[in-house]
Backbone as a printed PyTorch tensor [residue, N CA C, xyz], in Angstrom:
tensor([[[ -3.9530,  17.9690,  11.8120],
         [ -4.7540,  17.2020,  10.8210],
         [ -4.2460,  17.4770,   9.4520]],

        [[ -4.1760,  16.4030,   8.6500],
         [ -3.6570,  16.5310,   7.2740],
         [ -4.8380,  16.2530,   6.3950]],

        [[ -5.0880,  17.2510,   5.4680],
         [ -6.1730,  17.0000,   4.4920],
         [ -5.5250,  17.1040,   3.1010]],

        [[ -5.6870,  16.0000,   2.4160],
         [ -5.1150,  15.9020,   1.0060],
         [ -6.2370,  15.9360,   0.0700]],

        [[ -6.2260,  16.7850,  -0.9960],
         [ -7.2060,  16.7820,  -2.0470],
         [ -6.5520,  16.7190,  -3.4060]],

        [[ -7.1760,  16.2370,  -4.4300],
         [ -6.6180,  16.0540,  -5.7090],
         [ -7.3330,  16.7090,  -6.8080]],

        [[ -6.6730,  17.3100,  -7.7310],
         [ -7.1330,  17.8310,  -8.9530],
         [ -8.5220,  18.4630,  -9.0180]],

        [[ -9.1310,  18.4930, -10.1740],
         [-10.4940,  18.8750, -10.4030],
         [-10.7980,  20.2940,  -9.6860]],

        [[ -9.7720,  21.1920,  -9.7140],
         [-10.0440,  22.5230,  -9.2310],
         [ -9.6830,  22.7040,  -7.7930]],

        [[ -9.3410,  21.6160,  -7.1370],
         [ -8.9920,  21.7050,  -5.7360],
         [ -7.4800,  21.5320,  -5.6290]],

        [[ -6.9220,  21.6340,  -4.3970],
         [ -5.5250,  21.4950,  -4.2080],
         [ -5.0940,  20.1290,  -4.8310]],

        [[ -4.0250,  20.1380,  -5.5980],
         [ -3.4860,  18.9510,  -6.2560],
         [ -2.4320,  18.2280,  -5.4560]],

        [[ -2.5990,  16.9300,  -5.3910],
         [ -1.6330,  16.0450,  -4.7780],
         [ -1.1530,  14.9990,  -5.6970]],

        [[ -0.2070,  14.1610,  -5.1620],
         [  0.2940,  13.1540,  -6.0020],
         [ -0.7570,  12.1110,  -6.3280]],

        [[ -0.5200,  11.2640,  -7.3430],
         [ -1.5310,  10.1950,  -7.6720],
         [ -1.6060,   9.2690,  -6.5680]],

        [[ -2.6680,   8.4650,  -6.3880],
         [ -2.9000,   7.6080,  -5.2660],
         [ -1.8580,   6.5330,  -5.0390]],

        [[ -0.9360,   6.2500,  -6.0280],
         [  0.0180,   5.2310,  -5.8310],
         [  1.2740,   5.7030,  -5.2070]],

        [[  1.2760,   7.0100,  -4.8460],
         [  2.4360,   7.6160,  -4.2780],
         [  1.9640,   8.4140,  -3.0250]],

        [[  2.5320,   8.0360,  -1.8190],
         [  2.1220,   8.7480,  -0.5780],
         [  2.5590,  10.2580,  -0.6120]],

        [[  1.9520,  11.0310,   0.2130],
         [  2.2690,  12.4650,   0.1560],
         [  2.3520,  13.0620,   1.5520]],

        [[  2.9340,  14.1810,   1.6560],
         [  2.8700,  15.0230,   2.8390],
         [  3.5130,  14.4400,   4.1750]],

        [[  4.8800,  14.6930,   4.3280],
         [  5.5170,  14.2330,   5.4430],
         [  4.8170,  14.8430,   6.7720]],

        [[  4.7670,  14.0830,   7.8410],
         [  4.0790,  14.5180,   8.9810],
         [  4.8930,  15.4570,   9.9720]],

        [[  6.1380,  15.6450,   9.7260],
         [  6.8700,  16.5930,  10.5020],
         [  7.8470,  17.3710,   9.6750]],

        [[  8.5020,  18.3470,  10.2990],
         [  9.4460,  19.2700,   9.5760],
         [ 10.7710,  18.6970,   9.2910]],

        [[ 11.1130,  17.4720,   9.7220],
         [ 12.3130,  16.8170,   9.3530],
         [ 12.3440,  16.1200,   7.9780]],

        [[ 11.2040,  16.1080,   7.3710],
         [ 11.0610,  15.4100,   6.0800],
         [ 10.8120,  13.9830,   6.2320]],

        [[ 10.5360,  13.5280,   7.4270],
         [ 10.1280,  12.1150,   7.5430],
         [  9.0000,  11.9630,   8.5470]],

        [[  8.3960,  10.8180,   8.4990],
         [  7.1500,  10.5700,   9.4070],
         [  6.3070,   9.6030,   8.7240]],

        [[  4.9760,   9.7580,   9.0960],
         [  3.9670,   8.8070,   8.5850],
         [  3.2140,   9.6000,   7.4540]],

        [[  3.2650,   9.1490,   6.1670],
         [  2.4640,   9.6820,   5.0700],
         [  1.1080,   8.8950,   5.0130]],

        [[  0.0080,   9.6600,   4.8810],
         [ -1.3160,   8.9690,   4.7930],
         [ -1.7130,   9.0410,   3.3420]],

        [[ -2.1080,   7.8460,   2.8180],
         [ -2.4450,   7.7820,   1.4110],
         [ -3.8550,   7.2320,   1.2120]],

        [[ -4.2670,   7.1750,   0.0150],
         [ -5.6280,   6.8090,  -0.3870],
         [ -5.7040,   6.2220,  -1.7250]],

        [[ -6.6890,   5.4300,  -2.0360],
         [ -6.9300,   4.9220,  -3.4160],
         [ -8.3910,   4.5510,  -3.5410]],

        [[ -9.0630,   4.7090,  -4.6440],
         [-10.3690,   4.2740,  -4.9420],
         [-10.1600,   3.2850,  -6.0670]],

        [[-10.8430,   2.2100,  -6.0260],
         [-10.8400,   1.1320,  -7.0270],
         [-12.1910,   0.7160,  -7.4900]],

        [[-12.3540,   0.5320,  -8.7950],
         [-13.6360,  -0.1030,  -9.3020],
         [-13.1520,  -1.4950,  -9.9030]],

        [[-13.9920,  -2.1500, -10.7160],
         [-13.6450,  -3.4330, -11.3610],
         [-12.4670,  -3.3520, -12.3270]],

        [[-12.0440,  -2.1590, -12.7650],
         [-10.9370,  -1.9810, -13.6650],
         [ -9.6110,  -1.6520, -12.9280]],

        [[ -9.6910,  -1.4390, -11.6310],
         [ -8.5870,  -1.0310, -10.8990],
         [ -8.6480,   0.3720, -10.2680]],

        [[ -7.5450,   0.9000,  -9.9140],
         [ -7.5640,   2.2630,  -9.3590],
         [ -8.1480,   3.2890, -10.3010]],

        [[ -8.9530,   4.1910,  -9.6860],
         [ -9.7400,   5.1350, -10.5810],
         [ -9.9920,   6.4730,  -9.8220]],

        [[-10.0570,   7.5860, -10.5950],
         [-10.6010,   8.8560,  -9.9520],
         [-11.7960,   9.2050, -10.9490]],

        [[-11.9680,   8.4970, -12.1150],
         [-13.1180,   8.6390, -12.8980],
         [-13.6490,   7.1430, -12.9070]],

        [[-14.6060,   6.8080, -12.0380],
         [-14.9740,   5.4350, -11.7530],
         [-16.2860,   5.0160, -12.4620]],

        [[-16.5550,   3.8250, -12.5180],
         [-17.6980,   3.3190, -13.1960],
         [-19.0160,   3.3890, -12.3140]],

        [[-20.0390,   3.9530, -12.8200],
         [-21.3520,   4.0480, -12.0730],
         [-21.9070,   2.6190, -11.8050]],

        [[-22.6250,   2.4750, -10.6900],
         [-23.2840,   1.3240, -10.3470],
         [-22.3900,   0.2080,  -9.7550]],

        [[-21.1250,   0.4510,  -9.4740],
         [-20.3100,  -0.5390,  -8.8530],
         [-20.1130,  -0.2110,  -7.3560]],

        [[-19.7070,  -1.2810,  -6.7060],
         [-19.3030,  -1.1180,  -5.2960],
         [-17.7860,  -0.8390,  -5.2440]],

        [[-17.3770,   0.3750,  -4.9240],
         [-15.9540,   0.7470,  -4.9510],
         [-15.2570,   0.2850,  -3.6790]],

        [[-13.9170,   0.0780,  -3.8480],
         [-13.1200,  -0.2800,  -2.7160],
         [-12.2660,   0.9850,  -2.3940]],

        [[-12.2020,   1.3320,  -1.1580],
         [-11.4590,   2.5400,  -0.7040],
         [-10.3760,   2.0090,   0.1900]],

        [[ -9.1630,   2.3770,  -0.1400],
         [ -7.9460,   1.8140,   0.6000],
         [ -7.2680,   3.1390,   1.2110]],

        [[ -7.0440,   2.9980,   2.4980],
         [ -6.1700,   3.9730,   3.1940],
         [ -4.8560,   3.3010,   3.5380]],

        [[ -3.7470,   4.1290,   3.5270],
         [ -2.4690,   3.5420,   3.8350],
         [ -1.6510,   4.4660,   4.6220]],

        [[ -0.7020,   3.8470,   5.3160],
         [  0.2290,   4.7180,   6.1170],
         [  1.6880,   4.1350,   5.6680]],

        [[  2.5370,   5.1300,   5.4120],
         [  3.8870,   4.8050,   5.0060],
         [  4.8960,   5.5280,   5.8540]],

        [[  5.9090,   4.7680,   6.2890],
         [  6.9540,   5.3730,   7.0820],
         [  7.9580,   5.9480,   6.0850]],

        [[  8.1660,   7.2670,   6.0160],
         [  9.2350,   7.8820,   5.1720],
         [ 10.5670,   8.0980,   5.8400]],

        [[ 10.7500,   7.5470,   7.1250],
         [ 11.9420,   7.7910,   7.8780],
         [ 12.9570,   6.6310,   7.7490]],

        [[ 14.1510,   6.8580,   8.1810],
         [ 15.1860,   5.7790,   8.1870],
         [ 15.1990,   4.9110,   9.4310]],

        [[ 14.1170,   5.1680,  10.2580],
         [ 14.0890,   4.5260,  11.5570],
         [ 12.6630,   4.1560,  11.7780]],

        [[ 12.4060,   3.2140,  12.7140],
         [ 11.0300,   2.8070,  12.9880],
         [ 10.1510,   3.9110,  13.4750]],

        [[  8.9600,   3.9900,  12.9590],
         [  8.0570,   4.9790,  13.3690],
         [  6.7300,   4.2950,  14.0720]],

        [[  6.1900,   4.9260,  15.0300],
         [  5.0390,   4.4870,  15.7920],
         [  3.9610,   5.5370,  15.6840]],

        [[  2.6430,   4.9550,  15.7150],
         [  1.5110,   5.8220,  15.8550],
         [  0.5120,   4.9220,  16.5200]],

        [[ -0.5470,   5.5690,  17.1710],
         [ -1.5540,   4.8810,  17.9300],
         [ -2.8870,   5.2550,  17.2530]],

        [[ -3.8060,   4.3310,  17.2760],
         [ -5.2260,   4.5120,  16.8530],
         [ -6.0960,   4.2010,  17.9600]],

        [[ -7.2750,   4.7500,  18.0100],
         [ -8.2410,   4.5030,  19.1770],
         [ -8.9370,   3.1580,  19.0220]],

        [[ -8.7360,   2.4810,  17.9210],
         [ -9.3680,   1.1180,  17.8130],
         [ -8.4540,   0.2180,  17.0310]],

        [[ -8.8640,  -0.9940,  16.7390],
         [ -8.0440,  -2.0260,  16.1310],
         [ -7.7590,  -1.8080,  14.6310]],

        [[ -8.5070,  -0.8040,  13.9550],
         [ -8.4130,  -0.5580,  12.5280],
         [ -7.5780,   0.6010,  12.2350]],

        [[ -6.9050,   0.5040,  11.1180],
         [ -6.1570,   1.6830,  10.6490],
         [ -7.0180,   2.8060,  10.1480]],

        [[ -8.1500,   2.4170,   9.4060],
         [ -9.1510,   3.4050,   8.9480],
         [-10.2940,   3.4790,   9.9940]],

        [[-10.5470,   4.7100,  10.5080],
         [-11.6710,   4.9430,  11.4240],
         [-13.0260,   4.9190,  10.6720]],

        [[-12.9730,   5.6700,   9.5190],
         [-14.1430,   5.6870,   8.6790],
         [-13.8170,   6.2140,   7.2920]],

        [[-14.7320,   5.9090,   6.3490],
         [-14.6760,   6.4340,   4.9950],
         [-15.9920,   7.2230,   4.7450]],

        [[-15.8190,   8.4620,   4.3470],
         [-16.9650,   9.3410,   4.1070],
         [-17.0150,   9.7340,   2.6010]],

        [[-18.0840,   9.6300,   1.9210],
         [-18.2690,  10.0530,   0.6240],
         [-19.2750,  11.1550,   0.6070]],

        [[-18.9460,  12.3390,   0.0620],
         [-19.8210,  13.4460,   0.0100],
         [-20.0470,  13.9260,  -1.4810]],

        [[-21.1940,  14.5650,  -1.6850],
         [-21.4550,  15.1750,  -2.9690],
         [-20.4340,  16.3520,  -3.0550]],

        [[-19.9070,  16.4640,  -4.1380],
         [-18.9550,  17.5640,  -4.3430],
         [-19.6510,  18.9490,  -4.2770]],

        [[-20.7950,  19.0600,  -4.9340],
         [-21.5650,  20.3080,  -4.8560],
         [-22.6130,  20.2300,  -3.6120]],

        [[-22.4730,  21.0570,  -2.8310],
         [-23.4120,  21.0460,  -1.6300],
         [-22.7640,  20.3240,  -0.4420]],

        [[-21.8850,  19.4170,  -0.6360],
         [-21.1900,  18.7530,   0.4830],
         [-22.0160,  17.7720,   1.3660]],

        [[-23.2310,  17.3730,   0.8060],
         [-24.0890,  16.4690,   1.6160],
         [-23.3690,  15.0320,   1.5520]],

        [[-23.4220,  14.4200,   2.7280],
         [-22.8080,  13.0820,   2.9180],
         [-23.7170,  12.0490,   2.2640]],

        [[-23.0890,  11.2510,   1.3020],
         [-23.8810,  10.1760,   0.5990],
         [-23.8300,   8.8600,   1.4970]],

        [[-22.6960,   8.6730,   2.0160],
         [-22.5880,   7.5180,   2.9310],
         [-21.3010,   7.5880,   3.8020]],

        [[-21.3370,   6.9320,   4.8950],
         [-20.1220,   6.8180,   5.8020],
         [-20.0480,   5.3040,   6.1930]],

        [[-18.8550,   4.7240,   6.1340],
         [-18.7220,   3.3030,   6.3810],
         [-17.5050,   3.1960,   7.2980]],

        [[-17.6820,   2.2520,   8.2860],
         [-16.5780,   2.0150,   9.1450],
         [-16.2270,   0.4350,   9.0590]],

        [[-15.0300,   0.1710,   9.5410],
         [-14.6000,  -1.3030,   9.5200],
         [-15.1150,  -1.9590,  10.7070]],

        [[-14.8930,  -3.2640,  10.8730],
         [-15.3040,  -4.0280,  11.9750],
         [-14.1060,  -3.9790,  13.0120]],

        [[-14.1270,  -2.8820,  13.7730],
         [-12.9870,  -2.6040,  14.6430],
         [-13.3240,  -2.9610,  16.1760]],

        [[-12.3200,  -3.3580,  16.8130],
         [-12.4710,  -3.5470,  18.3140],
         [-12.1310,  -2.2470,  18.9780]],

        [[-12.9870,  -1.6910,  19.8690],
         [-12.6790,  -0.3480,  20.3960],
         [-11.6250,  -0.4960,  21.5370]],

        [[-10.3680,  -0.5440,  21.0710],
         [ -9.2300,  -0.6930,  21.9800],
         [ -8.0510,  -0.0550,  21.3320]],

        [[ -7.3320,   0.6940,  22.0380],
         [ -6.1490,   1.3820,  21.5010],
         [ -5.2110,   0.4440,  20.8490]],

        [[ -4.6690,   0.7210,  19.6310],
         [ -3.7950,  -0.0790,  18.8850],
         [ -2.5430,   0.7660,  18.6440]],

        [[ -1.3730,   0.2100,  18.9110],
         [ -0.1000,   0.8580,  18.5940],
         [  0.4900,   0.1740,  17.3240]],

        [[  0.8270,   1.0150,  16.3550],
         [  1.3460,   0.5560,  15.0650],
         [  2.8070,   0.9060,  14.9590]],

        [[  3.5800,  -0.1010,  14.4830],
         [  5.0710,   0.1670,  14.3100],
         [  5.2540,  -0.1460,  12.7650]],

        [[  5.9510,   0.8570,  12.2470],
         [  6.3530,   0.8010,  10.7470],
         [  7.8430,   0.9020,  10.6580]],

        [[  8.4560,  -0.1600,   9.9840],
         [  9.8110,  -0.1270,   9.6580],
         [ 10.0380,   0.9490,   8.5860]],

        [[ 11.3370,   1.3060,   8.3800],
         [ 11.6000,   2.3410,   7.3820],
         [ 11.0690,   1.9080,   6.0250]],

        [[ 10.4600,   2.7650,   5.2710],
         [  9.8100,   2.5950,   3.9800],
         [  8.7320,   1.5310,   3.9410]],

        [[  8.1980,   1.0920,   5.0730],
         [  7.1100,   0.1480,   5.0830],
         [  5.8260,   0.8650,   4.9240]],

        [[  4.8370,   0.2070,   4.2790],
         [  3.5470,   0.6890,   4.0450],
         [  2.5190,  -0.3760,   4.5340]],

        [[  1.5620,   0.0920,   5.2870],
         [  0.4370,  -0.7990,   5.6430],
         [ -0.8470,  -0.1850,   5.1100]],

        [[ -1.8380,  -1.0580,   4.7590],
         [ -3.0240,  -0.4870,   4.1870],
         [ -4.1560,  -1.3150,   4.6320]],

        [[ -5.4000,  -0.6470,   4.4980],
         [ -6.5970,  -1.3340,   4.8710],
         [ -7.5910,  -0.8570,   3.9430]],

        [[ -8.5940,  -1.7200,   3.5960],
         [ -9.5560,  -1.5210,   2.4930],
         [-11.0730,  -1.6260,   3.1580]],

        [[-11.8450,  -0.7570,   2.7240],
         [-13.3360,  -0.8180,   3.0380],
         [-14.0890,  -0.7590,   1.7330]],

        [[-15.2310,  -1.5590,   1.6610],
         [-15.9750,  -1.5130,   0.4570],
         [-17.1390,  -0.6280,   0.7070]],

        [[-17.5770,   0.1050,  -0.3280],
         [-18.6800,   1.0280,  -0.3280],
         [-20.0060,   0.1550,   0.0590]],

        [[-20.8440,   0.7700,   0.9420],
         [-22.0590,   0.0130,   1.2630],
         [-23.1330,   0.0010,   0.2070]],

        [[-22.9090,   0.8600,  -0.8320],
         [-23.9240,   1.0220,  -1.9590],
         [-23.1690,   1.4810,  -3.1890]],

        [[-23.7470,   1.1760,  -4.3810],
         [-23.1750,   1.7420,  -5.5820],
         [-23.4770,   3.1940,  -5.6380]],

        [[-22.6950,   3.9400,  -6.4730],
         [-22.8370,   5.3400,  -6.5810],
         [-23.4240,   5.6490,  -7.9660]],

        [[-24.3120,   6.7200,  -8.1600],
         [-24.8560,   7.0750,  -9.3620],
         [-23.8250,   8.0600, -10.0220]],

        [[-23.9480,   8.3380, -11.2840],
         [-23.0270,   9.2600, -11.9570],
         [-23.0120,  10.5920, -11.2010]],

        [[-21.9420,  11.2460, -10.9860],
         [-21.8870,  12.4430, -10.3610],
         [-20.5140,  12.8020,  -9.8220]],

        [[-20.3370,  13.8510,  -9.2120],
         [-19.0190,  14.3010,  -8.6210],
         [-19.0790,  14.1960,  -7.1360]],

        [[-18.0540,  13.5240,  -6.5380],
         [-17.9770,  13.2530,  -5.1360],
         [-16.6260,  13.6690,  -4.4860]],

        [[-16.6080,  13.5910,  -3.2140],
         [-15.3260,  13.8740,  -2.5240],
         [-15.1700,  12.6770,  -1.4990]],

        [[-13.9780,  12.0210,  -1.5280],
         [-13.7060,  10.9850,  -0.6420],
         [-12.9210,  11.5390,   0.5340]],

        [[-13.1970,  11.0880,   1.7540],
         [-12.4600,  11.3680,   2.9700],
         [-12.2310,  10.0080,   3.6300]],

        [[-10.8980,   9.6700,   3.7820],
         [-10.5670,   8.5290,   4.6390],
         [-10.0560,   9.1540,   5.9290]],

        [[-10.7420,   8.7880,   6.9930],
         [-10.3630,   9.2770,   8.3370],
         [ -9.6410,   8.0970,   9.0720]],

        [[ -8.4030,   8.4060,   9.4150],
         [ -7.5580,   7.5210,  10.1660],
         [ -7.8830,   7.7380,  11.6300]],

        [[ -7.6980,   6.7400,  12.4370],
         [ -7.9970,   6.8030,  13.8460],
         [ -6.8590,   7.1550,  14.6220]],

        [[ -5.7270,   7.8430,  14.0630],
         [ -4.5100,   8.1830,  14.7790],
         [ -4.8570,   9.3880,  15.7000]],

        [[ -3.9860,   9.7340,  16.6010],
         [ -4.0830,  10.8460,  17.6550],
         [ -4.2350,  12.1890,  16.9020]],

        [[ -3.6380,  12.3610,  15.7030],
         [ -3.7460,  13.5720,  14.9710],
         [ -5.0680,  13.5770,  14.0870]],

        [[ -5.9400,  12.6370,  14.0900],
         [ -7.1200,  12.5500,  13.2690],
         [ -6.7680,  12.8880,  11.8640]],

        [[ -5.8020,  12.2290,  11.3340],
         [ -5.3840,  12.3980,   9.9140],
         [ -6.4850,  12.0640,   8.8990]],

        [[ -6.5410,  12.7180,   7.8630],
         [ -7.4950,  12.5000,   6.7800],
         [ -6.7430,  12.5330,   5.4820]],

        [[ -7.0240,  11.5460,   4.5780],
         [ -6.5810,  11.5190,   3.2140],
         [ -7.7230,  11.5120,   2.3130]],

        [[ -7.7390,  12.1030,   1.1750],
         [ -8.8830,  12.0880,   0.3530],
         [ -8.7070,  12.8440,  -0.9880]],

        [[ -9.7540,  12.7980,  -1.7810],
         [ -9.7320,  13.3690,  -3.1030],
         [-11.1170,  13.5090,  -3.6730]],

        [[-11.3040,  14.5160,  -4.5930],
         [-12.4920,  14.4910,  -5.4450],
         [-12.4280,  13.3860,  -6.4450]],

        [[-13.5440,  12.7860,  -6.8160],
         [-13.5420,  11.8020,  -7.8110],
         [-14.8890,  11.8310,  -8.5520]],

        [[-14.9060,  11.3470,  -9.7020],
         [-16.1310,  11.3180, -10.5280],
         [-16.5970,   9.9020, -10.7750]],

        [[-17.9560,   9.7300, -10.9850],
         [-18.4900,   8.4920, -11.2810],
         [-19.2580,   8.6840, -12.6100]],

        [[-18.8630,   7.9030, -13.5530],
         [-19.5290,   8.0740, -14.9190],
         [-20.2240,   6.8440, -15.3900]]])
């Protein structure tokens, strides 16, 4: 399992526009990325009262085609938003997936992404995003973010 966290006192990773963390020791594989967007674009300090868009991505960092399998037709299994203090889940959202195994093929340097929209606006506060991918490794990408 890969867990990626950003800034704000937790393990720091690259900005959301750059994938991170090769999945094997050869320096290539599938990198799992994330992004949060509000009406102004990508954010980690987002606008309160808006319905955010959460984007998960998979990027092939190898010079040859890479494959992975998910347990359903979606790249993202679920998006979970938790309160940063206390860790209580604020909401969890899933896509409209068909429960059937899906094999994904990524050409070298190819990125695929999928977006889910928050089911409710968030009040001002500190939160943690977890994008759960449905791959066999149960990969997770995420970050702390704030709403102001």
